[in-house]
Each structure stands twice: as C-alpha cells, then as structure tokens.
N, C-alpha and C positions, 0 to 999 in steps of 0.2 A: 906410401899416401893413406892407405885402408889400416895400415901399422900402426903408424902414428897416430890414428884417429882413436883407435882399440884401447892405445898404451894411456892416451891423453881420457880415455873414457873411466878408463879404469881408475887411472887415479885421484880422479871424479867423483868417484862413485865411494872410491875407499875414506878422504876426504870425509865426506857428507856423513857415510857413516861414522864416524869419528866422531864429527859436531852433534848428530844426533844422540849418540850416544852421550857423551857428557853431560847435556842437559837434560835426559831421561836420567840419569845418575844423579844429578843436583835433586832434579826435581823430587824421587822416591826418599830422598835422605830424608830420615826421621829430626824434625827440627827440636826434639830431648835430646839435648847432650848428656844428659844422664845413661842410656845404652853402654855407654863404655866409665860409666863412673859408678863406684860405690857410694853412696852419700853415707852409707847407713851409720859411718864413726866417723864424719865431719863433722864440725860447727864453723862454720862462715861468722865470722866478724863483722860486722856494717857499723859506718863508720859515716856519721851526720855530722857537716859543718855548721857552724852558726850562722848569725844577722852577716849579712854582709857578706859570708867567706865564700871559699868556691873551692876550686880544682888545688890550691896551694894550700891550703886550708891544714889537709892530714898528707902530703905529699911530705914531707922531710921525714915527717913520724914513721910511715909504712914503708920510708925506704930504711929505715933506723931497723926497724922490727925484722925486714928480712936479713938486714944484714946480722943480726943476732941470731938468725934461726930460729925466731920466733914463730913464722909461719909465710906465705907469699902472696901477694897481694895479683889477683888477675882478673876479673871482673870490674867494671864501674858502670852505673845508673847513671843515665843522665836526665835527670826531668826538664820538659822544657817548660816554659810559663804557660803554657794552658794542660801541663799535667802528662803529656805526650812522654811517655819510657824510650831510652834509647839505651840499649846494650853495648859496650866497647871491650873487647877483650872476651873470656872466657874464664871457666870458675876452675879454679888452680883444684887438683887432686892432690892437694896434702890436706896432713890433718886439722892446720888452723888458717884455710884461706880467708884474704882480706877484702874486702870489699865496699867500693867509696861508692856514696852517694851524692851526686852534685846537683842543687836546684840552680835553674837558667833562672829565677827570680827568687835571689836569694834575700828579699826584704820582704817575705809572703807570710801571711796570718798565719799562725798556729794552727788556725782549722786546716787551712788549704794543705800545709805541709804534711799534718796526721795523714790524710786520705792519699796523700802521694807514696808516704811509706806501707802504707797498705796495698797500696799497689803493688809496689817493689815486694812487700812480706808473700802477695800471689803469687807473683811470676818466680819467686823464689820457689816458693813448694808445688806449684802446677806446672811450672817448665824444666826445673832445675832438680826436682823434687827432695829438696832440703828439708829435713823434718826438724831442724835446730839451729839457733843461731845466737850469738852475743849481737847486743847493743853497746858502742860508744859514740856520747853526743859532745860537742863542746857547745857552751852558751846557748843559743836557743836551739840546737842541736840535740839537746840533753830535755830540755823540754819538751821537744816534738816527740821525741824517743819516748819518754815517761806518758805523755799524751797519748802514744799507740796502746801501751798498754793496759791504760785506762779504758780501751775503747774496743777492745781487740776481742772481745766477744761472741763475736759471729766472723764467719769468715773462715776460707782456707790458708793460714798461715802456719808458718814453723813456728814451733814452743821458742819461747826467747829463757834461754838459760842464764844470763847474767848481763846486768844494765852496767855502764860506766858514765856517769853523768862529770863536766870536767867545768868550773865558772859558770855552771846554768843558776840564773838568775830565778826561782822558785819564789822568791819575795818582791822579785821586781827590782830595776837598776832604780837606786834611788839616788838620782841627780839629774836635775831639770838640764844644765848643760850637755847634759848625750841626748838629751829629745830636741834641744836646738840646732845641732850641727846632723840629726842625725831623721830620717825620713822613711817611708813606707807603711805598709798595714801591719806589718809586725811590732810594731812602737807602740801600738796600743796595748799589745800583749805585752808586752815586756815592763809596765809602767806597774808601781804597787799596785796592788790593791788592784789588777785588771779583772774584768768574769771572766776571763780565759785560768786565769790564777787561781781565780775564787773557786769555779768550776773543777780544776781540778782537786782542789783539797776535800772539795764535797762528795767528789767521785772516786775518795781514798780507800773504798770497800773495795772497789774494782781491781785492786792489784793483788796480781798472783803473789800471794806466799812463797810460792819455790822458787822466785827470783830471787837471786841474792843481787846487791846495791851497794854499788860503790860511787859516794861522793867526793870528789877532790874541788878542793878549795885554793886559791891563792891568797897572800897577805905580803904584799911589799912596802907598807908603811904604817906610821903609827894609827892609821884610818879602819885598819882589820879588813882591806879589802885588795884587791889585786888591780885596782885602779880604773874598775869600771863596778865591777859585782860587790857587795861586801858580803864576807864570809859566811855570816848569818844565811843570806841570802840562799849563797854556794850550798848550804847545807840545809837546805830549806826543805828540799825530800824529805828528807826526816818525818814531817807533817801528812808524808802522802802514803809512805812504806812501812809495813810492820819494823818492829825495833828490832827483832831477831834476823831480820837477813840486812840488817843497815850497816856499812860501814865507809868509815870516812879516813881521808889522806889531806893535811893542810900541811901546806910546802909555805913557807919562812924566809923568802930572800930576796932581794931585787929582783932576780931573774924568773919567779913567778907569778907576771903580768899577765893581764886576760887573755891575750893572743901568744904570751907564752906558755902557756902551760902547756898545751899539747907540744912542743920543744923545748921542754924539758927535761933532762935524761933522770931525774929522783921519779917523774908522770910516768915517764916510761915504764920504770923498774915497779912502781905501783901497782900499774896496767898490766905488765906481763906476770906478776905475782898472781893479781886477784883473779886474772882471766884464765891463767895456763900453768898454774901453780909454781911458775918459774923463779928461784929463788933470788931474792935481794942481797943486793953486795954489803958484809954486815960494815 
C-alpha cells in the first residue's frame, strides 16, 4: 500500500514539474521573432486592399506570386474597426516576404486607414526589426499607402523602397451612380476634389524622392477607364511624386477591370519586374 502511494506521488511530482516547466518556458520566450531571423537583407512587401475589399482581394495574386517563386506569404495583419491589430502567421524568412493587411472596417476614412498603417509599420520595425519594405495598394489601398508616405516624417517606421498603386483614384471617382450605391466614410474621400485628395497634392513636397513609384491603370472601354476609375485619375499620383521616380503601366483589354487588375497576368508581371527586377515575358 505504502509502495503504491510513493509511486503515485512520484508520478504526480513528475507531472507537476513538466507542467510548471512548460509554462516557465512559454513565459521566458522572447516575444520578438527576430532573434532567430536575420532581417537585414529582407524586404517584405505589404499588400493593402481597397474600398470594400478584404482577405480575397489579394489572395489569388499572392498565391500566383508564391507559385512563381517571387516570394512567400507568411504574415497577415487584421485591423479591427477600433484599430486594434491582430497578427496571424509568421514572418517568412525568405528574401521577399508578403504581408497582407486586412481592415475590418473596409469603408473607413483615409485618415483612419493611414493611422492603422502607421501602427502596422511601427509594429514591423519594433517587433520584427524590419528595416525596409515595399508597398502595394489597390484602389483606395493605393491612396492609403501614398497618404502614409506623405505623413511619415515622425515615427519609428521601416524605410519604404518602392510603391505600387493599382487603379487608385487620385483625382477621385467621377461617377455619381457609384456614390448612390456605395456608402461609408471613405466615399467622402473618393469624390473628385475631396479635401483628402487636395491635401495629398498640397503635401506633395513631403514625398521621399528616393521611393520609386509604379502606377497601374486599366482601360476596358472607349471612356478610358477600368469601369470605375478613369485612367487620368489612376495615373494622378503624378501630381504628388517627382517625375524622376514615376513609372506607369496602362493595361488595355477587357479583363483590365477595376477589380480585375489584381487578377491580371500582365499586372503580375509588371509588379514583379518593378519590385524585384524579374524579367517580363517578351
């Protein structure tokens, strides 16, 4: 009887020691994932969806990029409607990690989205020790990325090397029908001559002349638009960035719709060539 009691006690003590050791190990693990990762030579690319976008906006594009071995997706930032961040996945240790940004409130104002990107960039610098990034934004996501660059003079952020904007309405969306069927804070910013759009042009002197820029526009009809954004509006970032760093690509076919730009194989190639110098098919 006593022998069984002693054996039982030994098993209990062993279990308790393993249990305590497990939680002690978790407690003392450094929450900075950079300890085992050299971030000196990696440049993550952040993908920011547009008005009413979500996880599906860049999902197929990132899968295609991964398939072509242009990089790999690992980390996703989810931003709650109140601006809280939740990270899912981990930072890829490849040369070109992809990071997807998803706003719960995908109709939020340009000011709110810019603040959220600032918070994400601070997290990348302070938590992941990321020193440089690229930015890719579709539609309003391109406005948000650009607005961040116009207001990033203070803060502990990674440096931005390159910016890609796709179908981003820098001169607004000139279509009253669009605003009769869409709602949310962002619609105020997306109208031609909105205060937000005018402010971006007025602050163009803040844009870092060392950041290369590619503007992508789609044309599907004789109205010179992608069905939502006129080509002149999609290329309107010219009014913000120095001409020496500006590049453009105009895709003219029936598939270059506003939502189809991030699904278009030619756009894939244009982005890959611009960001990573991957040769385009002849």
